[in-house]
Backbone as CSV, one residue per row, in Angstrom:
resi,resn,N_x,N_y,N_z,CA_x,CA_y,CA_z,C_x,C_y,C_z
1,MET,73.279,-107.180,-66.352,72.898,-108.554,-66.067,73.746,-109.139,-64.938
2,GLY,75.028,-108.777,-64.882,75.916,-109.294,-63.854,75.495,-108.873,-62.459
3,LYS,75.055,-107.607,-62.320,74.622,-107.127,-61.008,73.331,-107.814,-60.581
4,GLU,72.435,-108.032,-61.545,71.164,-108.692,-61.214,71.413,-110.126,-60.764
5,LYS,72.284,-110.824,-61.474,72.592,-112.203,-61.105,73.291,-112.254,-59.750
6,ASN,74.188,-111.289,-59.510,74.879,-111.221,-58.227,73.899,-110.962,-57.092
7,SER,72.939,-110.071,-57.307,71.953,-109.790,-56.258,71.033,-110.987,-56.024
8,GLN,70.714,-111.732,-57.067,69.891,-112.938,-56.901,70.650,-113.998,-56.115
9,LEU,71.923,-114.155,-56.414,72.749,-115.121,-55.685,72.903,-114.700,-54.234
10,ARG,73.101,-113.400,-53.998,73.205,-112.893,-52.637,71.900,-113.136,-51.883
11,TRP,70.771,-112.915,-52.548,69.474,-113.159,-51.916,69.332,-114.642,-51.565
12,PHE,69.717,-115.522,-52.507,69.591,-116.968,-52.269,70.412,-117.390,-51.057
13,TRP,71.666,-116.969,-50.979,72.495,-117.362,-49.837,72.039,-116.686,-48.559
14,GLY,71.465,-115.507,-48.665,70.930,-114.834,-47.494,69.669,-115.482,-46.964
15,HIS,68.957,-116.188,-47.837,67.706,-116.843,-47.453,67.765,-118.351,-47.706
16,PHE,68.955,-118.913,-47.637,69.134,-120.332,-47.938,68.264,-121.215,-47.054
17,GLU,68.206,-120.892,-45.770,67.429,-121.720,-44.852,65.960,-121.763,-45.242
18,GLU,65.413,-120.600,-45.590,64.000,-120.568,-45.958,63.740,-121.391,-47.213
19,VAL,64.613,-121.245,-48.201,64.457,-121.995,-49.450,64.569,-123.494,-49.169
20,ALA,65.567,-123.878,-48.393,65.758,-125.297,-48.071,64.591,-125.836,-47.236
21,CYS,64.097,-125.031,-46.304,62.955,-125.463,-45.481,61.723,-125.703,-46.347
22,VAL,61.486,-124.823,-47.304,60.340,-125.002,-48.205,60.500,-126.293,-49.005
23,ALA,61.699,-126.529,-49.530,61.942,-127.734,-50.321,61.771,-128.999,-49.460
24,ILE,62.355,-128.996,-48.284,62.264,-130.170,-47.402,60.830,-130.394,-46.952
25,PHE,60.143,-129.320,-46.585,58.761,-129.467,-46.130,57.862,-129.957,-47.259
26,THR,58.134,-129.529,-48.478,57.372,-130.013,-49.629,57.586,-131.509,-49.820
27,VAL,58.834,-131.949,-49.738,59.134,-133.378,-49.868,58.461,-134.175,-48.754
28,MET,58.524,-133.664,-47.523,57.882,-134.349,-46.396,56.379,-134.468,-46.609
29,THR,55.764,-133.395,-47.094,54.326,-133.401,-47.332,53.959,-134.404,-48.413
30,LEU,54.725,-134.432,-49.497,54.440,-135.380,-50.582,54.606,-136.825,-50.120
31,ILE,55.636,-137.088,-49.335,55.852,-138.444,-48.819,54.693,-138.862,-47.915
32,ALA,54.318,-137.992,-46.990,53.222,-138.315,-46.072,51.902,-138.467,-46.824
33,PHE,51.652,-137.586,-47.791,50.415,-137.667,-48.566,50.376,-138.946,-49.399
34,GLY,51.519,-139.314,-49.973,51.589,-140.579,-50.727,51.303,-141.773,-49.842
35,ASN,51.798,-141.737,-48.629,51.536,-142.821,-47.686,50.058,-142.884,-47.323
36,ILE,49.439,-141.727,-47.129,48.008,-141.698,-46.804,47.191,-142.249,-47.963
37,LEU,47.522,-141.826,-49.172,46.794,-142.340,-50.345,46.934,-143.844,-50.469
38,SER,48.145,-144.350,-50.309,48.350,-145.795,-50.442,47.617,-146.562,-49.351
39,ARG,47.545,-145.978,-48.159,46.850,-146.634,-47.059,45.352,-146.743,-47.323
40,TYR,44.766,-145.682,-47.846,43.313,-145.699,-48.065,42.915,-146.330,-49.387
41,LEU,43.728,-146.181,-50.419,43.374,-146.744,-51.714,43.752,-148.215,-51.837
42,PHE,44.921,-148.577,-51.340,45.429,-149.937,-51.525,45.475,-150.753,-50.238
43,LYS,45.065,-150.147,-49.124,45.111,-150.810,-47.816,46.524,-151.296,-47.483
44,TYR,47.498,-150.533,-47.952,48.896,-150.871,-47.731,49.646,-149.601,-47.350
45,SER,50.395,-149.654,-46.263,51.141,-148.502,-45.797,52.623,-148.687,-46.099
46,PHE,53.261,-147.620,-46.513,54.698,-147.655,-46.749,55.406,-147.404,-45.427
47,ALA,56.045,-148.416,-44.885,56.680,-148.308,-43.567,57.879,-147.359,-43.577
48,PHE,58.535,-147.263,-44.708,59.748,-146.456,-44.767,59.473,-144.959,-44.719
49,THR,58.240,-144.550,-44.960,57.962,-143.111,-45.008,58.187,-142.441,-43.659
50,GLU,57.896,-143.130,-42.581,58.116,-142.539,-41.259,59.599,-142.251,-41.047
51,GLU,60.437,-143.177,-41.459,61.877,-142.995,-41.325,62.354,-141.764,-42.103
52,LEU,61.882,-141.613,-43.322,62.289,-140.471,-44.135,61.775,-139.146,-43.559
53,VAL,60.518,-139.129,-43.156,59.929,-137.897,-42.650,60.603,-137.460,-41.349
54,VAL,60.884,-138.397,-40.459,61.543,-138.045,-39.195,62.948,-137.497,-39.451
55,SER,63.685,-138.123,-40.346,65.035,-137.640,-40.658,64.995,-136.260,-41.304
56,LEU,64.062,-136.049,-42.207,63.937,-134.735,-42.830,63.481,-133.680,-41.820
57,PHE,62.689,-134.107,-40.838,62.237,-133.170,-39.818,63.406,-132.659,-38.974
58,VAL,64.388,-133.524,-38.721,65.592,-133.089,-37.986,66.324,-132.022,-38.794
59,TRP,66.455,-132.247,-40.102,67.112,-131.263,-40.956,66.318,-129.961,-40.966
60,LEU,65.003,-130.084,-41.072,64.128,-128.912,-41.096,64.274,-128.093,-39.814
61,THR,64.379,-128.773,-38.685,64.533,-128.102,-37.405,65.839,-127.321,-37.330
62,LEU,66.929,-127.922,-37.779,68.218,-127.231,-37.758,68.212,-126.023,-38.693
63,LEU,67.640,-126.177,-39.868,67.577,-125.055,-40.800,66.688,-123.941,-40.257
64,GLY,65.592,-124.306,-39.630,64.717,-123.307,-39.021,65.403,-122.583,-37.881
65,ALA,66.218,-123.294,-37.114,66.974,-122.651,-36.030,67.955,-121.630,-36.594
66,GLY,68.594,-121.972,-37.712,69.511,-121.025,-38.348,68.800,-119.761,-38.801
67,ALA,67.641,-119.925,-39.415,66.872,-118.755,-39.858,66.429,-117.917,-38.655
68,ALA,66.033,-118.569,-37.592,65.589,-117.843,-36.393,66.745,-117.054,-35.779
69,PHE,67.943,-117.604,-35.779,69.094,-116.863,-35.254,69.393,-115.656,-36.129
70,ARG,69.261,-115.818,-37.428,69.539,-114.691,-38.323,68.576,-113.542,-38.070
71,TYR,67.309,-113.862,-37.873,66.308,-112.828,-37.633,66.214,-112.415,-36.168
72,GLY,66.856,-113.161,-35.282,66.750,-112.868,-33.855,65.352,-113.149,-33.336
73,SER,64.738,-114.206,-33.811,63.333,-114.454,-33.474,63.121,-115.644,-32.545
74,HIS,64.161,-116.069,-31.848,63.958,-117.106,-30.847,63.197,-116.512,-29.666
75,LEU,62.436,-117.357,-29.010,61.692,-116.890,-27.855,62.646,-116.420,-26.768
76,GLY,62.261,-115.384,-26.083,63.100,-114.881,-25.005,62.295,-114.013,-24.062
77,PHE,62.798,-113.910,-22.863,62.181,-113.072,-21.840,63.096,-111.871,-21.668
78,THR,62.652,-110.707,-22.114,63.543,-109.549,-22.163,63.227,-108.471,-21.139
79,LEU,62.299,-108.712,-20.234,61.905,-107.685,-19.275,63.100,-107.180,-18.465
80,LEU,63.887,-108.084,-17.921,65.043,-107.676,-17.120,66.167,-107.123,-17.994
81,ALA,66.370,-107.740,-19.145,67.454,-107.298,-20.024,67.232,-105.878,-20.504
82,GLU,66.005,-105.510,-20.771,65.727,-104.159,-21.253,65.940,-103.101,-20.181
83,LYS,65.913,-103.499,-18.929,66.131,-102.559,-17.816,67.622,-102.347,-17.534
84,MET,68.457,-103.198,-18.074,69.898,-103.121,-17.827,70.536,-102.020,-18.682
85,PRO,71.677,-101.499,-18.222,72.407,-100.538,-19.062,72.980,-101.252,-20.299
86,PRO,73.236,-100.508,-21.364,73.713,-101.123,-22.617,74.954,-101.999,-22.448
87,PHE,75.897,-101.585,-21.607,77.114,-102.381,-21.431,76.778,-103.773,-20.877
88,VAL,75.886,-103.848,-19.904,75.497,-105.135,-19.313,74.729,-105.973,-20.341
89,ARG,73.892,-105.319,-21.128,73.154,-106.051,-22.172,74.110,-106.623,-23.209
90,GLN,75.167,-105.874,-23.539,76.182,-106.378,-24.486,76.812,-107.665,-23.941
91,ILE,77.195,-107.620,-22.671,77.799,-108.803,-22.045,76.807,-109.958,-22.055
92,GLN,75.569,-109.676,-21.724,74.539,-110.715,-21.690,74.323,-111.329,-23.076
93,VAL,74.246,-110.484,-24.093,74.043,-110.989,-25.461,75.186,-111.908,-25.856
94,TRP,76.418,-111.462,-25.661,77.558,-112.278,-26.080,77.700,-113.533,-25.221
95,PHE,77.330,-113.472,-23.950,77.365,-114.656,-23.099,76.344,-115.693,-23.588
96,CYS,75.140,-115.237,-23.889,74.105,-116.158,-24.371,74.499,-116.784,-25.702
97,TYR,75.042,-115.969,-26.591,75.463,-116.505,-27.879,76.674,-117.422,-27.732
98,ALA,77.540,-117.166,-26.747,78.672,-118.069,-26.489,78.169,-119.430,-26.019
99,LEU,77.170,-119.427,-25.130,76.599,-120.708,-24.681,75.959,-121.464,-25.842
100,THR,75.263,-120.741,-26.700,74.635,-121.371,-27.854,75.690,-121.918,-28.808
101,THR,76.782,-121.192,-28.950,77.879,-121.663,-29.801,78.467,-122.951,-29.243
102,ILE,78.651,-123.012,-27.941,79.163,-124.241,-27.316,78.223,-125.412,-27.596
103,LEU,76.927,-125.168,-27.505,75.950,-126.217,-27.793,76.107,-126.733,-29.218
104,PHE,76.186,-125.825,-30.190,76.249,-126.269,-31.581,77.612,-126.829,-31.964
105,VAL,78.688,-126.352,-31.340,79.996,-126.977,-31.570,79.977,-128.410,-31.038
106,SER,79.347,-128.610,-29.880,79.211,-129.971,-29.333,78.372,-130.839,-30.257
107,LEU,77.294,-130.276,-30.785,76.451,-131.027,-31.716,77.228,-131.416,-32.964
108,ILE,78.040,-130.507,-33.472,78.868,-130.821,-34.646,79.842,-131.935,-34.310
109,TYR,80.523,-131.825,-33.191,81.509,-132.832,-32.796,80.868,-134.220,-32.677
110,PHE,79.763,-134.301,-31.931,79.144,-135.604,-31.715,78.432,-136.133,-32.958
111,SER,77.927,-135.254,-33.804,77.302,-135.758,-35.028,78.354,-136.255,-36.017
112,ILE,79.533,-135.651,-36.022,80.622,-136.176,-36.864,81.046,-137.547,-36.361
113,LYS,81.142,-137.697,-35.037,81.460,-139.018,-34.474,80.385,-140.043,-34.850
114,GLN,79.116,-139.621,-34.814,78.013,-140.512,-35.157,78.095,-140.936,-36.627
115,VAL,78.359,-139.991,-37.510,78.487,-140.316,-38.934,79.659,-141.269,-39.141
116,SER,80.770,-140.990,-38.477,81.941,-141.861,-38.594,81.627,-143.279,-38.111
117,TYR,80.935,-143.387,-37.009,80.529,-144.683,-36.470,79.626,-145.421,-37.459
118,GLU,78.657,-144.712,-38.009,77.716,-145.338,-38.937,78.410,-145.784,-40.218
119,ILE,79.400,-145.028,-40.668,80.146,-145.424,-41.867,81.045,-146.617,-41.564
120,SER,81.777,-146.566,-40.444,82.735,-147.636,-40.142,82.051,-148.976,-39.868
121,PHE,80.833,-148.948,-39.314,80.128,-150.201,-39.049,79.086,-150.528,-40.107
122,ALA,79.051,-149.748,-41.178,78.135,-149.975,-42.303,76.691,-150.164,-41.835
123,ILE,76.253,-149.292,-40.965,74.886,-149.372,-40.439,73.919,-148.929,-41.517
124,ARG,72.876,-149.726,-41.689,71.854,-149.427,-42.689,70.545,-149.086,-41.987
125,SER,69.761,-148.245,-42.640,68.477,-147.856,-42.058,67.512,-149.035,-42.098
126,MET,66.598,-149.052,-41.144,65.669,-150.182,-41.027,64.612,-150.178,-42.129
127,GLY,64.071,-149.012,-42.457,62.958,-148.942,-43.398,63.377,-149.057,-44.847
128,VAL,64.346,-148.241,-45.252,64.739,-148.169,-46.655,65.926,-149.066,-46.957
129,GLY,66.790,-149.278,-45.970,67.959,-150.126,-46.170,69.146,-149.394,-46.763
130,ILE,69.108,-148.073,-46.772,70.253,-147.314,-47.261,71.193,-147.043,-46.087
131,PRO,72.428,-146.655,-46.364,73.330,-146.348,-45.250,72.745,-145.258,-44.344
132,GLN,72.792,-145.493,-43.064,72.193,-144.580,-42.083,72.845,-143.207,-42.105
133,TRP,74.121,-143.154,-42.472,74.818,-141.877,-42.451,74.265,-140.902,-43.480
134,TYR,73.511,-141.385,-44.470,72.867,-140.471,-45.425,71.951,-139.497,-44.693
135,TYR,71.296,-139.984,-43.656,70.407,-139.125,-42.867,71.208,-138.244,-41.905
136,THR,72.202,-138.834,-41.280,72.934,-138.173,-40.204,73.910,-137.123,-40.711
137,VAL,74.368,-137.229,-41.944,75.403,-136.326,-42.456,74.917,-134.873,-42.512
138,GLY,73.633,-134.658,-42.549,73.120,-133.292,-42.574,73.325,-132.547,-41.269
139,MET,73.382,-133.271,-40.164,73.487,-132.597,-38.867,74.740,-131.734,-38.729
140,PRO,75.943,-132.233,-39.038,77.097,-131.337,-38.897,77.077,-130.187,-39.907
141,PHE,76.601,-130.444,-41.124,76.561,-129.378,-42.128,75.574,-128.278,-41.747
142,TRP,74.371,-128.680,-41.377,73.369,-127.673,-41.014,73.740,-126.984,-39.703
143,SER,74.423,-127.694,-38.815,74.873,-127.068,-37.572,75.947,-126.012,-37.837
144,LEU,76.796,-126.260,-38.834,77.771,-125.239,-39.232,77.068,-123.987,-39.747
145,LEU,76.017,-124.195,-40.517,75.241,-123.058,-41.000,74.588,-122.318,-39.834
146,VAL,74.083,-123.060,-38.852,73.496,-122.433,-37.671,74.557,-121.618,-36.927
147,LEU,75.774,-122.149,-36.813,76.853,-121.394,-36.162,77.108,-120.068,-36.873
148,TYR,77.134,-120.110,-38.184,77.313,-118.882,-38.957,76.191,-117.895,-38.654
149,ARG,74.959,-118.397,-38.600,73.812,-117.531,-38.326,73.813,-117.044,-36.864
150,ILE,74.370,-117.833,-35.964,74.497,-117.390,-34.571,75.389,-116.158,-34.512
151,PHE,76.519,-116.202,-35.215,77.416,-115.052,-35.209,76.784,-113.845,-35.894
152,GLN,76.030,-114.096,-36.955,75.304,-112.999,-37.593,74.303,-112.374,-36.620
153,GLY,73.545,-113.235,-35.932,72.552,-112.746,-34.984,73.183,-112.018,-33.814
154,ALA,74.304,-112.516,-33.307,74.986,-111.862,-32.186,75.503,-110.491,-32.606
155,HIS,76.072,-110.420,-33.789,76.575,-109.138,-34.287,75.427,-108.141,-34.461
156,SER,74.335,-108.614,-35.032,73.173,-107.750,-35.242,72.588,-107.274,-33.909
157,ALA,72.440,-108.183,-32.951,71.898,-107.813,-31.643,72.820,-106.850,-30.921
158,SER,74.121,-107.072,-31.038,75.096,-106.191,-30.397,75.043,-104.791,-31.016
159,LYS,74.894,-104.730,-32.334,74.787,-103.437,-33.005,73.532,-102.686,-32.585
160,LYS,72.432,-103.408,-32.397,71.184,-102.771,-31.983,71.304,-102.188,-30.579
161,ILE,72.059,-102.855,-29.729,72.258,-102.339,-28.369,73.143,-101.096,-28.414
162,SER,74.184,-101.137,-29.255,75.110,-100.005,-29.351,74.475,-98.787,-30.010
163,ASN,73.652,-99.020,-31.027,73.028,-97.939,-31.787,71.510,-98.101,-31.778
164,PRO,70.877,-97.852,-30.651,69.425,-98.042,-30.627,68.736,-96.978,-31.471
165,GLY,67.873,-97.442,-32.343,67.098,-96.519,-33.169,65.849,-96.095,-32.418
166,PRO,65.051,-95.259,-33.035,63.806,-94.853,-32.370,62.863,-96.040,-32.254
167,ARG,62.247,-96.177,-31.084,61.307,-97.270,-30.859,59.942,-96.853,-31.356
168,PRO,59.242,-97.757,-32.028,57.898,-97.422,-32.479,56.960,-97.212,-31.297
169,GLU,55.919,-96.476,-31.536,54.914,-96.247,-30.500,54.279,-97.578,-30.108
170,SER,53.721,-97.624,-28.914,53.097,-98.851,-28.417,52.012,-99.323,-29.380
171,GLY,52.107,-100.567,-29.773,51.116,-101.157,-30.675,51.488,-101.017,-32.135
172,ASP,52.433,-100.143,-32.484,52.837,-99.955,-33.874,54.004,-100.883,-34.163
173,THR,53.779,-101.920,-34.947,54.825,-102.893,-35.249,55.301,-102.773,-36.684
174,THR,54.959,-101.678,-37.374,55.330,-101.563,-38.778,56.820,-101.398,-38.979
175,GLU,57.535,-100.814,-38.012,58.958,-100.563,-38.188,59.841,-101.638,-37.565
176,LEU,59.242,-102.672,-37.008,60.034,-103.738,-36.411,60.493,-104.697,-37.497
177,GLU,61.639,-105.316,-37.283,62.150,-106.293,-38.224,61.352,-107.582,-38.112
178,PRO,61.457,-108.448,-39.150,60.756,-109.726,-39.063,61.207,-110.508,-37.827
179,GLY,60.286,-111.093,-37.136,60.603,-111.907,-35.980,60.618,-111.136,-34.679
180,HIS,60.462,-109.827,-34.701,60.466,-109.031,-33.483,59.054,-108.543,-33.209
181,LEU,58.588,-108.766,-32.038,57.254,-108.365,-31.657,57.335,-107.514,-30.414
182,GLN,56.795,-106.339,-30.487,56.787,-105.448,-29.326,55.544,-105.740,-28.496
183,ILE,55.737,-105.913,-27.205,54.605,-106.197,-26.325,54.365,-105.010,-25.429
């Protein structure tokens, strides 16, 4: 039983972004659907729903970015990179991931400043009237998770360059990992 529980916990943390995205998207859908029902049934719209959905969408975007980094499924143009020798591709991979890390470290820094500002000035949201930092506090946390996934993705991409496995035949995508499409 201990091994099964450990493997379930490992699976959950390995797929945290997907689980969280499903939960957030479900909440967003229910909120939007409730607003639509109230608009058509009662001729009254809940103004606060837009505020909640937009804030949750920011969280959803950050979590989706983390999952995409883990799978290496961000859009990219690889024609030139594939023609380079492995050593140059290694440098390119780590350079790109370093730039992405700088972006997310900056996002963490400025979102912490934003949360601090919102707390110190007791800023409240317009629609619901709750403290605004309730929405903003997710940005540094989810960005930290994205940073972790960036390093996972960089390590995985670097390993693939160092130890290239056999490439599937043209058109055969059965052996590719999720998020990788051979053209």
